[in-house]
MARNU-312319 format. One record per residue: residue in three letters; x negated, y, z negated of N, C-alpha, C in turn. Coordinates in Angstrom, 3 decimals, padded with zeros to 6 digits, always signed. Layout:
BEGIN
R residuo     n_px     n_py     n_pz    ca_px    ca_py    ca_pz     c_px     c_py     c_pz
R     ALA        X        Y        Z        X        Y        Z        X        Y        Z
...
# end
This chain:
BEGIN
R residuo     n_px     n_py     n_pz    ca_px    ca_py    ca_pz     c_px     c_py     c_pz
R     MET -054.031 -026.768 -016.696 -055.383 -026.825 -017.236 -055.365 -026.474 -018.722
R     ALA -056.042 -027.274 -019.514 -056.073 -027.045 -020.960 -056.835 -025.773 -021.291
R     LEU -056.407 -025.106 -022.341 -057.104 -023.906 -022.785 -058.433 -024.287 -023.421
R     ASP -059.419 -023.429 -023.239 -060.734 -023.644 -023.834 -060.840 -022.766 -025.079
R     LEU -060.860 -023.400 -026.244 -060.910 -022.658 -027.507 -062.333 -022.477 -028.032
R     VAL -063.308 -022.824 -027.232 -064.745 -022.538 -027.415 -065.278 -022.873 -028.821
R     ASP -064.783 -023.963 -029.399 -065.241 -024.352 -030.744 -065.130 -023.155 -031.691
R     TYR -063.929 -022.551 -031.710 -063.738 -021.280 -032.408 -063.974 -021.370 -033.916
R     GLU -063.712 -022.538 -034.515 -063.894 -022.642 -035.964 -065.359 -022.491 -036.358
R     GLN -066.241 -023.158 -035.626 -067.667 -023.053 -035.913 -068.159 -021.629 -035.639
R     LYS -067.687 -021.037 -034.547 -068.114 -019.676 -034.224 -067.580 -018.666 -035.240
R     THR -066.427 -018.960 -035.799 -065.894 -018.083 -036.845 -066.736 -018.185 -038.101
R     ARG -067.162 -019.386 -038.436 -068.046 -019.536 -039.604 -069.330 -018.734 -039.410
R     GLU -069.858 -018.760 -038.189 -071.057 -017.955 -037.913 -070.753 -016.464 -038.008
R     ALA -069.558 -016.079 -037.571 -069.151 -014.672 -037.637 -069.007 -014.209 -039.081
R     VAL -068.482 -015.092 -039.934 -068.329 -014.761 -041.356 -069.697 -014.608 -042.009
R     LYS -070.618 -015.526 -041.702 -071.981 -015.409 -042.225 -072.602 -014.078 -041.803
R     ALA -072.435 -013.741 -040.536 -073.016 -012.502 -040.018 -072.382 -011.281 -040.669
R     PHE -071.071 -011.353 -040.922 -070.372 -010.228 -041.546 -071.014 -009.863 -042.876
R     TRP -071.162 -010.865 -043.746 -071.736 -010.583 -045.065 -073.227 -010.290 -044.971
R     GLY -073.915 -010.976 -044.073 -075.346 -010.728 -043.908 -075.628 -009.337 -043.382
R     ASN -074.827 -008.879 -042.406 -075.030 -007.547 -041.837 -074.704 -006.457 -042.842
R     ARG -073.702 -006.684 -043.667 -073.371 -005.702 -044.705 -074.541 -005.537 -045.670
R     GLU -075.101 -006.654 -046.092 -076.201 -006.598 -047.044 -077.441 -005.970 -046.405
R     ALA -077.677 -006.295 -045.133 -078.831 -005.730 -044.437 -078.697 -004.218 -044.291
R     ALA -077.477 -003.761 -043.977 -077.248 -002.320 -043.833 -077.454 -001.606 -045.157
R     LYS -076.968 -002.232 -046.224 -077.114 -001.639 -047.555 -078.589 -001.564 -047.951
R     GLN -079.327 -002.650 -047.703 -080.741 -002.683 -048.065 -081.542 -001.666 -047.263
R     LYS -081.206 -001.516 -045.986 -081.906 -000.556 -045.131 -081.725 +000.861 -045.647
R     GLN -080.513 +001.184 -046.099 -080.256 +002.525 -046.626 -080.992 +002.747 -047.941
R     ILE -081.050 +001.725 -048.767 -081.771 +001.846 -050.044 -083.251 +002.114 -049.781
R     GLU -083.809 +001.387 -048.824 -085.229 +001.547 -048.518 -085.533 +002.911 -047.913
R     SER -084.569 +003.470 -047.187 -084.781 +004.778 -046.571 -084.535 +005.929 -047.540
R     GLY -083.973 +005.594 -048.717 -083.667 +006.625 -049.694 -082.423 +007.427 -049.364
R     LYS -081.575 +006.907 -048.482 -080.370 +007.624 -048.058 -079.126 +006.769 -048.273
R     ALA -079.102 +006.057 -049.363 -077.993 +005.125 -049.615 -076.675 +005.858 -049.817
R     ASP -075.609 +005.351 -049.166 -074.255 +005.857 -049.382 -073.759 +005.378 -050.734
R     GLN -072.654 +005.941 -051.166 -072.054 +005.547 -052.439 -071.269 +004.247 -052.291
R     GLY -071.412 +003.377 -053.275 -070.585 +002.177 -053.369 -070.662 +001.283 -052.149
R     GLU -069.482 +000.750 -051.739 -069.419 -000.220 -050.654 -069.632 +000.407 -049.281
R     ARG -069.548 +001.721 -049.196 -069.725 +002.378 -047.896 -071.088 +002.078 -047.284
R     ALA -072.079 +001.849 -048.144 -073.424 +001.556 -047.649 -073.446 +000.322 -046.752
R     GLY -072.495 -000.578 -046.937 -072.478 -001.808 -046.152 -071.720 -001.717 -044.854
R     VAL -071.072 -000.585 -044.579 -070.254 -000.509 -043.373 -070.779 +000.495 -042.359
R     THR -071.736 +001.334 -042.746 -072.140 +002.407 -041.850 -072.961 +001.926 -040.662
R     ALA -073.471 +000.711 -040.695 -074.248 +000.217 -039.557 -073.364 -000.138 -038.371
R     GLY -072.079 -000.427 -038.612 -071.145 -000.665 -037.521 -071.271 -002.011 -036.851
R     LYS -071.975 -002.968 -037.462 -072.214 -004.264 -036.821 -071.514 -005.410 -037.532
R     ASN -070.709 -005.115 -038.526 -070.182 -006.168 -039.379 -069.279 -007.165 -038.659
R     MET -068.523 -006.714 -037.671 -067.577 -007.588 -036.982 -068.107 -008.092 -035.642
R     ASP -069.408 -007.981 -035.417 -069.972 -008.375 -034.129 -069.783 -009.851 -033.823
R     GLY -069.799 -010.698 -034.861 -069.585 -012.121 -034.622 -068.193 -012.417 -034.112
R     PHE -067.198 -011.669 -034.606 -065.824 -011.831 -034.131 -065.681 -011.272 -032.719
R     LEU -066.394 -010.191 -032.449 -066.421 -009.639 -031.098 -066.951 -010.682 -030.116
R     ALA -068.040 -011.354 -030.482 -068.626 -012.376 -029.613 -067.652 -013.526 -029.380
R     LEU -066.910 -013.915 -030.423 -065.917 -014.984 -030.294 -064.836 -014.604 -029.291
R     VAL -064.339 -013.383 -029.385 -063.308 -012.911 -028.451 -063.848 -012.911 -027.023
R     LEU -065.082 -012.465 -026.841 -065.675 -012.441 -025.505 -065.791 -013.849 -024.941
R     ASP -066.178 -014.809 -025.775 -066.293 -016.192 -025.319 -064.941 -016.737 -024.858
R     ILE -063.885 -016.427 -025.603 -062.541 -016.878 -025.237 -062.139 -016.303 -023.877
R     ILE -062.391 -015.032 -023.675 -062.014 -014.373 -022.422 -062.762 -014.995 -021.245
R     LYS -064.062 -015.175 -021.410 -064.880 -015.694 -020.306 -064.589 -017.167 -020.019
R     ALA -064.256 -017.926 -021.062 -064.048 -019.366 -020.889 -062.699 -019.718 -020.288
R     ASN -061.780 -018.761 -020.253 -060.429 -019.074 -019.786 -060.055 -018.357 -018.495
R     GLY -061.071 -018.030 -017.691 -060.808 -017.618 -016.323 -061.079 -016.176 -015.973
R     LEU -061.482 -015.355 -016.950 -061.725 -013.946 -016.637 -063.179 -013.553 -016.893
R     ASP -064.094 -014.443 -016.505 -065.510 -014.140 -016.707 -065.981 -012.980 -015.835
R     HIS -065.189 -012.631 -014.796 -065.555 -011.502 -013.931 -064.802 -010.221 -014.291
R     ALA -064.023 -010.255 -015.353 -063.282 -009.062 -015.762 -064.229 -008.014 -016.340
R     GLU -063.747 -006.772 -016.376 -064.484 -005.717 -017.074 -064.160 -005.855 -018.556
R     ILE -065.147 -006.235 -019.344 -064.969 -006.389 -020.790 -065.759 -005.274 -021.457
R     HIS -065.058 -004.274 -021.908 -065.717 -003.075 -022.410 -065.963 -003.162 -023.914
R     GLN -067.199 -002.837 -024.309 -067.593 -002.828 -025.706 -068.253 -001.512 -026.113
R     ASN -068.717 -000.746 -025.137 -069.388 +000.510 -025.424 -068.377 +001.608 -025.715
R     ARG -068.667 +002.409 -026.725 -067.726 +003.395 -027.237 -067.116 +004.277 -026.145
R     ALA -067.934 +004.743 -025.227 -067.451 +005.667 -024.203 -066.405 +005.035 -023.286
R     MET -066.380 +003.696 -023.224 -065.479 +002.992 -022.307 -064.331 +002.299 -023.038
R     LEU -064.145 +002.599 -024.311 -063.130 +001.920 -025.117 -061.903 +002.789 -025.374
R     VAL -061.707 +003.797 -024.556 -060.631 +004.770 -024.778 -059.444 +004.484 -023.861
R     LEU -058.247 +004.504 -024.448 -057.004 +004.424 -023.681 -056.174 +005.681 -023.950
R     PRO -055.372 +006.085 -022.976 -054.474 +007.210 -023.237 -053.382 +006.829 -024.222
R     GLY -052.971 +007.787 -025.038 -051.865 +007.580 -025.958 -050.661 +008.393 -025.536
R     TYR -049.603 +008.293 -026.307 -048.382 +009.066 -026.049 -048.220 +010.176 -027.087
R     PHE -048.464 +009.845 -028.349 -048.341 +010.830 -029.425 -049.646 +011.582 -029.656
R     ARG -050.726 +011.077 -029.072 -052.036 +011.734 -029.127 -052.703 +011.503 -027.777
R     PRO -053.689 +012.289 -027.443 -054.267 +012.167 -026.100 -054.908 +010.812 -025.826
R     THR -055.701 +010.309 -026.789 -056.439 +009.070 -026.560 -056.553 +008.267 -027.843
R     LYS -056.899 +006.995 -027.687 -057.143 +006.095 -028.814 -058.350 +005.223 -028.485
R     LEU -059.266 +005.107 -029.451 -060.457 +004.291 -029.303 -060.178 +002.885 -029.828
R     TRP -060.407 +001.872 -028.988 -060.202 +000.476 -029.363 -061.540 -000.214 -029.599
R     ASP -061.514 -001.449 -030.077 -062.750 -002.199 -030.299 -063.141 -003.028 -029.084
R     ILE -062.160 -003.553 -028.368 -062.410 -004.315 -027.144 -061.311 -003.978 -026.136
R     LEU -061.699 -003.704 -024.913 -060.742 -003.547 -023.812 -061.132 -004.497 -022.690
R     VAL -060.140 -005.166 -022.128 -060.365 -006.056 -020.994 -059.523 -005.556 -019.827
R     ILE -060.176 -005.265 -018.710 -059.499 -004.762 -017.525 -059.906 -005.628 -016.337
R     TYR -058.919 -006.039 -015.553 -059.202 -006.878 -014.397 -058.361 -006.404 -013.214
R     LYS -059.032 -006.096 -012.126 -058.382 -005.601 -010.908 -057.463 -004.416 -011.212
R     GLY -057.937 -003.525 -012.067 -057.203 -002.317 -012.398 -056.089 -002.497 -013.401
R     GLU -055.922 -003.693 -013.936 -054.852 -003.977 -014.901 -055.427 -004.104 -016.308
R     LEU -054.760 -003.488 -017.272 -055.145 -003.653 -018.669 -054.683 -005.031 -019.129
R     VAL -055.634 -005.911 -019.375 -055.329 -007.284 -019.767 -055.202 -007.402 -021.289
R     ALA -056.109 -006.759 -022.013 -056.109 -006.893 -023.470 -056.717 -005.670 -024.133
R     ALA -056.149 -005.323 -025.280 -056.693 -004.284 -026.156 -056.683 -004.870 -027.561
R     ILE -057.833 -004.869 -028.230 -057.973 -005.583 -029.497 -058.652 -004.707 -030.539
R     GLU -058.131 -004.771 -031.767 -058.710 -004.105 -032.912 -059.302 -005.159 -033.851
R     LEU -060.514 -004.923 -034.337 -061.176 -005.794 -035.304 -061.418 -004.987 -036.574
R     LYS -060.819 -005.411 -037.688 -060.878 -004.638 -038.922 -061.361 -005.514 -040.079
R     SER -061.821 -004.860 -041.135 -062.236 -005.598 -042.328 -061.993 -004.753 -043.561
R     GLN -061.926 -005.427 -044.692 -061.797 -004.729 -045.975 -062.446 -005.552 -047.074
R     VAL -063.273 -004.889 -047.873 -063.865 -005.522 -049.040 -063.515 -004.706 -050.275
R     GLY -063.691 -005.344 -051.447 -063.397 -004.655 -052.696 -064.498 -003.677 -053.067
R     PRO -064.361 -003.019 -054.202 -063.341 -003.310 -055.221 -062.007 -002.607 -055.019
R     SER -061.941 -001.597 -054.148 -060.701 -000.832 -053.981 -059.889 -001.404 -052.836
R     PHE -058.804 -002.119 -053.155 -057.962 -002.700 -052.116 -056.693 -001.886 -051.870
R     GLY -056.195 -001.200 -052.887 -054.901 -000.527 -052.796 -054.835 +000.557 -051.745
R     ASN -055.659 +001.599 -051.881 -055.626 +002.696 -050.919 -055.975 +002.217 -049.520
R     ASN -056.965 +001.323 -049.420 -057.381 +000.836 -048.117 -056.279 +000.025 -047.436
R     PHE -055.523 -000.738 -048.230 -054.415 -001.501 -047.643 -053.393 -000.554 -047.020
R     ASN -053.019 +000.480 -047.732 -052.051 +001.439 -047.199 -052.571 +002.114 -045.938
R     ASN -053.836 +002.501 -045.951 -054.418 +003.155 -044.777 -054.440 +002.227 -043.580
R     ARG -054.848 +000.976 -043.802 -054.891 +000.004 -042.705 -053.485 -000.252 -042.147
R     THR -052.508 -000.329 -043.037 -051.131 -000.579 -042.610 -050.625 +000.554 -041.726
R     GLU -050.789 +001.772 -042.178 -050.310 +002.925 -041.408 -051.038 +003.034 -040.074
R     GLU -052.336 +002.757 -040.094 -053.121 +002.816 -038.869 -052.651 +001.770 -037.857
R     ALA -052.436 +000.531 -038.337 -052.035 -000.554 -037.440 -050.681 -000.278 -036.800
R     ILE -049.731 +000.177 -037.597 -048.387 +000.456 -037.074 -048.425 +001.617 -036.092
R     GLY -049.117 +002.688 -036.467 -049.181 +003.866 -035.612 -049.877 +003.596 -034.295
R     THR -050.970 +002.847 -034.354 -051.724 +002.522 -033.143 -050.866 +001.745 -032.150
R     ALA -050.163 +000.737 -032.652 -049.337 -000.088 -031.772 -048.164 +000.698 -031.200
R     HIS -047.499 +001.466 -032.031 -046.352 +002.252 -031.555 -046.784 +003.235 -030.471
R     ASP -047.938 +003.848 -030.671 -048.465 +004.792 -029.690 -048.762 +004.093 -028.367
R     LEU -049.399 +002.910 -028.441 -049.754 +002.200 -027.215 -048.525 +001.772 -026.437
R     TRP -047.534 +001.195 -027.124 -046.370 +000.686 -026.402 -045.498 +001.814 -025.838
R     THR -045.500 +002.952 -026.499 -044.775 +004.090 -025.935 -045.495 +004.591 -024.691
R     ALA -046.825 +004.652 -024.742 -047.601 +005.034 -023.563 -047.385 +004.025 -022.437
R     TYR -047.319 +002.744 -022.792 -047.059 +001.696 -021.792 -045.692 +001.900 -021.138
R     ARG -044.692 +002.189 -021.950 -043.340 +002.437 -021.425 -043.343 +003.598 -020.438
R     GLU -044.140 +004.604 -020.725 -044.224 +005.782 -019.867 -045.216 +005.600 -018.720
R     GLU -045.672 +004.357 -018.526 -046.541 +003.961 -017.415 -047.892 +004.664 -017.429
R     ALA -048.433 +004.836 -018.633 -049.773 +005.413 -018.766 -050.827 +004.514 -018.128
R     PHE -050.541 +003.216 -018.048 -051.478 +002.262 -017.459 -051.000 +001.793 -016.082
R     GLY -050.025 +002.495 -015.527 -049.415 +002.083 -014.279 -048.331 +001.045 -014.519
R     LYS -047.762 +000.540 -013.458 -046.764 -000.525 -013.570 -047.497 -001.860 -013.646
R     GLN -047.352 -002.544 -014.773 -048.050 -003.814 -014.954 -047.353 -004.619 -016.046
R     PRO -047.629 -005.942 -016.113 -047.092 -006.742 -017.209 -047.657 -006.278 -018.551
R     ARG -046.975 -006.660 -019.632 -047.446 -006.282 -020.963 -048.834 -006.877 -021.223
R     PRO -049.762 -006.078 -021.710 -051.083 -006.614 -022.049 -051.038 -007.385 -023.364
R     PHE -052.085 -008.125 -023.630 -052.285 -008.721 -024.942 -052.799 -007.624 -025.866
R     VAL -052.108 -007.408 -026.973 -052.542 -006.415 -027.955 -052.750 -007.156 -029.275
R     GLY -053.998 -007.206 -029.729 -054.337 -008.023 -030.884 -054.923 -007.225 -032.028
R     TRP -054.668 -007.713 -033.237 -055.188 -007.107 -034.474 -055.729 -008.229 -035.328
R     LEU -057.047 -008.190 -035.605 -057.698 -009.245 -036.378 -058.377 -008.609 -037.584
R     MET -058.042 -009.100 -038.772 -058.503 -008.515 -040.024 -059.199 -009.563 -040.885
R     MET -060.384 -009.205 -041.407 -061.028 -010.053 -042.400 -061.073 -009.316 -043.723
R     VAL -060.602 -009.992 -044.784 -060.516 -009.388 -046.120 -061.369 -010.202 -047.090
R     GLU -062.049 -009.511 -047.971 -062.817 -010.211 -048.993 -061.877 -011.021 -049.887
R     ASP -062.214 -012.278 -050.064 -061.466 -013.157 -050.969 -062.054 -012.971 -052.363
R     ALA -061.348 -012.231 -053.211 -061.860 -011.880 -054.532 -060.692 -011.739 -055.489
R     SER -060.994 -011.610 -056.769 -059.922 -011.484 -057.759 -059.046 -010.261 -057.461
R     GLY -059.656 -009.189 -056.983 -058.891 -007.984 -056.679 -057.924 -008.140 -055.526
R     SER -058.251 -009.007 -054.570 -057.349 -009.229 -053.442 -056.374 -010.375 -053.696
R     ARG -056.652 -011.208 -054.710 -055.792 -012.352 -055.033 -054.819 -012.068 -056.174
R     SER -055.103 -011.044 -056.974 -054.290 -010.780 -058.164 -052.942 -010.173 -057.811
R     SER -051.961 -010.462 -058.664 -050.624 -009.886 -058.509 -050.697 -008.364 -058.663
R     VAL -049.916 -007.644 -057.846 -049.914 -006.179 -057.873 -048.500 -005.685 -058.155
R     ARG -048.393 -004.731 -059.052 -047.092 -004.145 -059.387 -046.868 -002.885 -058.572
R     ASP -045.599 -002.629 -058.243 -045.228 -001.424 -057.506 -044.184 -000.647 -058.291
R     SER -044.166 +000.656 -058.078 -043.152 +001.511 -058.698 -042.312 +002.145 -057.598
R     SER -041.025 +001.843 -057.584 -040.096 +002.425 -056.624 -038.844 +002.836 -057.395
R     PRO -038.814 +004.071 -057.936 -037.771 +004.458 -058.887 -036.369 +004.591 -058.303
R     HIS -036.242 +004.778 -056.990 -034.927 +005.055 -056.417 -034.267 +003.833 -055.779
R     PHE -035.067 +003.040 -055.078 -034.532 +001.849 -054.408 -035.528 +000.716 -054.582
R     PRO -035.043 -000.523 -054.670 -035.960 -001.647 -054.904 -036.792 -001.977 -053.665
R     VAL -038.013 -002.435 -053.895 -038.832 -002.925 -052.790 -038.302 -004.288 -052.364
R     PHE -038.642 -004.717 -051.164 -038.215 -006.031 -050.709 -038.771 -007.098 -051.651
R     GLU -037.965 -008.110 -051.871 -038.278 -009.137 -052.864 -039.643 -009.778 -052.624
R     GLU -039.981 -010.023 -051.357 -041.214 -010.739 -051.060 -042.468 -009.932 -051.402
R     PHE -042.312 -008.612 -051.586 -043.458 -007.789 -051.950 -043.667 -007.716 -053.465
R     LYS -042.675 -008.104 -054.230 -042.764 -007.952 -055.681 -043.861 -008.844 -056.263
R     GLY -044.853 -008.214 -056.866 -045.953 -008.953 -057.462 -046.915 -009.567 -056.471
R     ALA -046.720 -009.296 -055.193 -047.574 -009.912 -054.171 -048.988 -009.336 -054.223
R     SER -049.978 -010.200 -054.064 -051.375 -009.757 -054.010 -051.622 -009.008 -052.703
R     TYR -052.780 -008.376 -052.605 -053.092 -007.663 -051.364 -053.299 -008.626 -050.201
R     LEU -053.816 -009.820 -050.479 -053.928 -010.806 -049.400 -052.543 -011.224 -048.909
R     LYS -051.614 -011.436 -049.844 -050.244 -011.786 -049.450 -049.614 -010.639 -048.668
R     ARG -049.887 -009.408 -049.079 -049.330 -008.252 -048.364 -049.891 -008.156 -046.952
R     TYR -051.176 -008.464 -046.795 -051.745 -008.472 -045.446 -051.098 -009.570 -044.603
R     ASP -050.838 -010.706 -045.209 -050.181 -011.790 -044.483 -048.785 -011.357 -044.024
R     LEU -048.022 -010.751 -044.922 -046.686 -010.257 -044.568 -046.769 -009.178 -043.498
R     LEU -047.747 -008.290 -043.641 -047.930 -007.237 -042.636 -048.157 -007.852 -041.259
R     CYS -049.081 -008.807 -041.179 -049.396 -009.416 -039.887 -048.202 -010.160 -039.306
R     GLN -047.467 -010.869 -040.161 -046.266 -011.564 -039.670 -045.286 -010.578 -039.050
R     ARG -045.094 -009.461 -039.720 -044.086 -008.499 -039.269 -044.561 -007.682 -038.076
R     LEU -045.861 -007.442 -037.995 -046.393 -006.773 -036.806 -046.113 -007.603 -035.556
R     ALA -046.223 -008.922 -035.695 -045.942 -009.807 -034.566 -044.437 -009.955 -034.338
R     GLN -043.665 -010.122 -035.420 -042.219 -010.278 -035.290 -041.573 -009.065 -034.622
R     GLU -042.077 -007.889 -034.929 -041.539 -006.658 -034.340 -042.170 -006.341 -032.986
R     GLN -043.012 -007.248 -032.495 -043.677 -007.127 -031.201 -044.539 -005.875 -031.104
R     LEU -045.079 -005.461 -032.246 -046.047 -004.372 -032.221 -047.407 -004.890 -031.765
R     TYR -047.687 -006.142 -032.082 -048.891 -006.810 -031.592 -048.508 -008.170 -031.047
R     THR -049.206 -008.593 -030.005 -048.980 -009.930 -029.480 -049.263 -010.954 -030.577
R     THR -050.380 -010.770 -031.247 -050.751 -011.591 -032.394 -051.514 -010.731 -033.392
R     ALA -051.182 -010.880 -034.674 -051.901 -010.201 -035.748 -052.368 -011.254 -036.740
R     THR -053.634 -011.215 -037.073 -054.248 -012.277 -037.875 -055.019 -011.708 -039.042
R     VAL -054.952 -012.399 -040.182 -055.784 -012.057 -041.331 -056.428 -013.324 -041.870
R     ILE -057.732 -013.256 -042.107 -058.437 -014.348 -042.770 -059.153 -013.778 -043.991
R     ALA -059.470 -014.636 -044.935 -060.137 -014.214 -046.164 -061.429 -015.006 -046.326
R     ALA -062.472 -014.335 -046.848 -063.747 -015.003 -047.084 -064.440 -014.380 -048.288
R     GLU -064.987 -015.240 -049.150 -065.729 -014.773 -050.308 -067.118 -014.304 -049.886
R     ARG -067.743 -013.501 -050.743 -069.097 -013.023 -050.441 -070.088 -014.183 -050.344
R     SER -069.834 -015.238 -051.076 -070.723 -016.406 -051.012 -070.688 -017.080 -049.650
R     ALA -069.702 -016.709 -048.811 -069.603 -017.273 -047.461 -070.734 -016.784 -046.567
R     ALA -071.555 -015.862 -047.066 -072.768 -015.481 -046.335 -073.644 -016.706 -046.105
R     ASN -073.530 -017.703 -046.976 -074.326 -018.929 -046.870 -073.580 -020.065 -046.184
R     THR -072.255 -020.086 -046.344 -071.476 -021.230 -045.852 -070.636 -020.925 -044.611
R     GLY -070.201 -019.667 -044.491 -069.290 -019.306 -043.406 -067.853 -019.715 -043.661
R     ASP -067.551 -020.202 -044.864 -066.198 -020.660 -045.180 -065.206 -019.495 -045.140
R     PHE -064.020 -019.772 -044.621 -062.957 -018.762 -044.584 -061.614 -019.449 -044.779
R     THR -060.598 -018.651 -045.106 -059.276 -019.188 -045.391 -058.233 -018.490 -044.533
R     ASN -057.340 -019.279 -043.936 -056.151 -018.728 -043.288 -055.053 -018.599 -044.341
R     LEU -054.170 -017.624 -044.173 -053.129 -017.402 -045.175 -051.790 -018.011 -044.787
R     SER -051.539 -018.178 -043.496 -050.311 -018.833 -043.034 -050.509 -019.245 -041.581
R     ASP -049.681 -020.169 -041.112 -049.797 -020.632 -039.728 -049.583 -019.492 -038.741
R     MET -048.634 -018.632 -039.043 -048.281 -017.565 -038.115 -049.395 -016.532 -037.958
R     THR -050.157 -016.319 -039.027 -051.215 -015.306 -038.990 -052.608 -015.935 -038.959
R     SER -052.681 -017.207 -038.624 -053.960 -017.905 -038.648 -054.854 -017.480 -037.487
R     LEU -056.124 -017.766 -037.635 -057.062 -017.472 -036.560 -056.736 -018.304 -035.326
R     LYS -056.296 -019.549 -035.529 -055.953 -020.396 -034.377 -054.795 -019.791 -033.583
R     ALA -053.830 -019.183 -034.281 -052.722 -018.529 -033.581 -053.239 -017.397 -032.704
R     PHE -054.192 -016.635 -033.226 -054.775 -015.530 -032.459 -055.543 -016.060 -031.243
R     ILE -056.402 -017.038 -031.476 -057.272 -017.558 -030.420 -056.461 -018.212 -029.309
R     THR -055.478 -019.038 -029.666 -054.689 -019.726 -028.632 -053.816 -018.736 -027.855
R     SER -053.287 -017.741 -028.532 -052.474 -016.732 -027.850 -053.318 -015.938 -026.861
R     LEU -054.510 -015.530 -027.294 -055.397 -014.783 -026.403 -055.837 -015.638 -025.223
R     ALA -056.233 -016.881 -025.501 -056.673 -017.777 -024.431 -055.555 -018.012 -023.421
R     GLY -054.329 -018.194 -023.911 -053.190 -018.407 -023.017 -052.909 -017.199 -022.152
R     HIS -052.984 -016.018 -022.737 -052.735 -014.791 -021.975 -053.815 -014.598 -020.911
R     VAL -055.056 -014.842 -021.287 -056.162 -014.694 -020.334 -056.002 -015.690 -019.183
R     ALA -055.699 -016.939 -019.514 -055.562 -017.979 -018.481 -054.413 -017.664 -017.523
R     SER -053.287 -017.203 -018.053 -052.143 -016.892 -017.190 -052.433 -015.669 -016.320
R     THR -053.159 -014.700 -016.870 -053.533 -013.530 -016.077 -054.480 -013.924 -014.947
R     ALA -055.457 -014.779 -015.274 -056.406 -015.239 -014.271 -055.699 -015.984 -013.147
R     ALA -054.715 -016.822 -013.512 -053.972 -017.570 -012.500 -053.104 -016.646 -011.652
R     ARG -052.526 -015.632 -012.269 -051.642 -014.706 -011.547 -052.399 -013.778 -010.592
R     LEU -053.526 -013.273 -011.076 -054.269 -012.297 -010.258 -055.289 -012.940 -009.340
R     GLY -055.610 -014.209 -009.617 -056.505 -014.943 -008.722 -057.956 -014.510 -008.763
# end
């Protein structure tokens, strides 16, 4: 049976529009209330920016055979046990017949500060995955096949994320591919390596300008880290799980 990709490109465009629209709405609401946060933080405190991507993931899960699965979105039900720490809060958890089918993180970053945020996101992504797979090895989720573990990132497409970045490493050289690489290129390399090292089943980064609030336009950075790679991998895992568990 063919996988159902639920017209993911159109739904992604709607998700991108919602991302920028929700950020602006959150910022405006804070200004009107007289409690505005500093800088770009005002656009993220509402917690709804990635809801369009959440809806896309839910559609993929339901369309490929697990419409009766437990798909958790509420904070209290998004916790998994860890190995290096007691628990970890995820963005989406899918459980079917007592089996952890999928755990997914949805992240975003906008300018003007890309440097510190890139490092924080990188350390968080690596640590989260290492913790989960060690807990899996120790049978924290019982004896079961490997779940789908996904990381999806949307980054503002701007001069700050596209410009060449210099690094200082006085003792040993950085890897050649990082030299002068923009933050978008670094996110692409990060996602490729997260998947190559099997820290995530699929890791994806897309870029969108603020003007995409009107158009929904977005850019993939490479085939390996494209949104289609994420969607098809998730759909395939869901379909095979549905067929296996019946």
